[in-house]
TORNU-194405 format. One record per residue: residue number from 1; residue in one letter; x negated, y, z negated of N, C-alpha, C in turn. Coordinates in steps of 0.001 Angstrom, whole numbers, plus 500000, padded with zeros to 6 digits. Each point is the difference from the previous one (the first is absolute). Layout:
REM TORNU-194405
     k   r      n_x      n_y      n_z     ca_x     ca_y     ca_z      c_x      c_y      c_z
   NUM   a        X        Y        Z        X        Y        Z        X        Y        Z
...
END
This chain:
REM TORNU-194405
     k   r      n_x      n_y      n_z     ca_x     ca_y     ca_z      c_x      c_y      c_z
     1   m   146809   639909   475019   499712   499618   501477   498508   500072   500029
     2   r   499605   498862   500709   498570   500042   500421   499813   499396   501562
     3   i   499494   500812   500680   499729   499815   501437   498670   499227   500336
     4   e   500170   499036   500886   498785   499308   500490   499965   499936   501615
     5   a   499121   499951   500550   499790   499909   501494   499157   498670   500399
     6   d   500487   499513   500897   499108   498809   501015   499503   500541   501083
     7   l   498613   500564   499725   499239   500659   501006   499857   498975   501305
     8   d   500107   498683   499753   499675   499251   501161   501338   499814   500845
     9   l   501076   500619   499396   501290   500055   500891   500175   501524   500389
    10   c   499482   501060   499543   500182   501302   500315   499433   500306   501294
    11   q   500777   500563   500905   499698   500260   501434   499702   501505   500269
    12   g   500250   500803   498744   499849   501334   500254   500990   500986   500671
    13   h   501268   499430   499725   500989   500782   500832   500377   501298   499387
    14   a   499681   500075   498614   500332   501132   499278   501566   500499   499732
    15   v   500664   498940   500087   501454   500143   499660   500143   500407   498347
    16   c   499165   499339   499316   499827   500177   498562   499924   501396   499696
    17   q   498920   500521   500522   499494   501543   499827   501045   500860   500518
    18   d   500825   499654   501065   501118   500914   500203   500990   499976   498987
    19   e   500375   498781   499418   501080   499800   499103   499632   500438   498698
    20   a   498913   499819   499637   499404   500482   498523   498590   500765   500089
    21   p   499757   501172   500414   498829   500298   500425   499078   500470   498490
    22   d   500741   500148   499069   499299   500157   498688   499532   498756   499421
    23   v   500296   498955   500522   499583   498508   499647   499175   499306   500767
    24   f   500094   500319   501374   499255   499198   500963   499120   500913   500931
    25   t   498998   499540   500704   499334   500714   500795   499499   499083   501057
    26   v   499848   500060   501210   499529   499084   501051   498984   500948   500781
    27   p   498834   499645   500095   499047   500843   500645   499981   499392   501449
    28   k   499668   501079   500996   499967   499513   501421   499132   498629   500234
    29   r   500524   499043   500609   499374   498816   500344   499644   499276   498505
    30   g   500767   500235   499072   499758   499244   498753   501390   499295   499407
    31   t   499738   499708   498831   501134   499260   499235   500500   500850   498955
    32   v   501095   499660   499435   500521   500693   498954   499213   500187   498668
    33   e   500010   501129   499492   499200   500239   498715   501274   500541   499147
    34   i   499981   499207   498792   501098   500475   498957   499303   500949   499158
    35   l   500764   501225   499971   499454   501160   499333   500479   499865   498484
    36   d   501115   499228   499663   500332   499976   498685   500841   498710   499963
    37   a   499374   498988   499384   500444   498469   499883   501075   500002   499069
    38   t   500265   500828   499079   501159   500102   499079   500829   501390   500137
    39   p   500608   500112   501032   500654   501500   500122   501155   500100   499063
    40   d   499896   501416   499783   501242   500566   499082   501421   499574   500534
    41   p   500818   499759   499052   501236   499527   500413   500841   500919   501016
    42   s   499725   501256   500143   500599   500784   500923   499335   499783   501313
    43   l   499173   499050   500187   499506   499504   501243   500204   498818   500494
    44   h   500740   499299   499203   500371   498634   500200   501095   499688   501206
    45   a   500890   500821   500310   500686   499855   501243   499178   500008   501168
    46   e   499137   501088   499991   499242   500068   501134   498967   498802   500340
    47   v   499507   499539   498786   499066   498755   500048   500896   498907   500578
    48   r   501040   499733   499483   500800   498775   500384   500308   500223   501623
    49   r   500327   501071   500547   500229   500235   501338   498555   499605   500686
    50   a   498955   500376   499539   498669   499922   500686   499728   498290   500007
    51   v   500400   499241   498961   499674   498739   499905   501117   499218   501074
    52   k   501252   500524   499972   501012   499475   500778   499667   500143   501443
    53   y   499498   501144   500508   499965   500315   501386   498529   499513   500522
    54   c   499090   499775   499231   498519   499572   500496   500214   498874   501019
    55   p   499446   500294   501244   500201   499145   501087   499330   498775   499858
    56   a   498930   499863   499186   499046   498968   499740   500287   499080   498781
    57   q   500928   500653   499086   500536   499446   498760   498719   499888   499085
    58   a   499203   500853   500099   498668   499950   499187   500077   500716   498718
    59   l   501136   500625   499672   500143   500594   498539   500877   499089   498988
    60   f   499731   499858   498814   500686   499267   498996   500135   500743   498736
    61   l   501188   499768   499360   500354   500871   498732   499999   498887   498908
    62   s   499659   500364   498808   500260   499101   498818   500593   501176   498896
    63   e   500757   499381   499283   500470   500993   498808   498946   499925   498899
    64   d   499809   501247   499624   499153   500177   498920   500738   499804   498643
    65   t   499602   498977   499355   500474   499897   498684   499602   500379   498548
    66   a   498815   500808   500595   499318   500652   498622   500636   501171   499640
    67   g   499884   500526   498661   500414   501237   499452   501115   500004   499644
END
């Protein structure tokens, strides 16, 4: 799994941070920062929720086929 963000769409709601705090952070008056673009499989469910519930639909997943 690889995470990407469209910073032009991000509105800084921080829902992603609430769902997956080990993967996302959103500074006050800022846009999402991805802390780990290829998270451990143990975090995939949290990341999928973060993507699903993003109000601005600014997060995207791609499946990592390497390895």
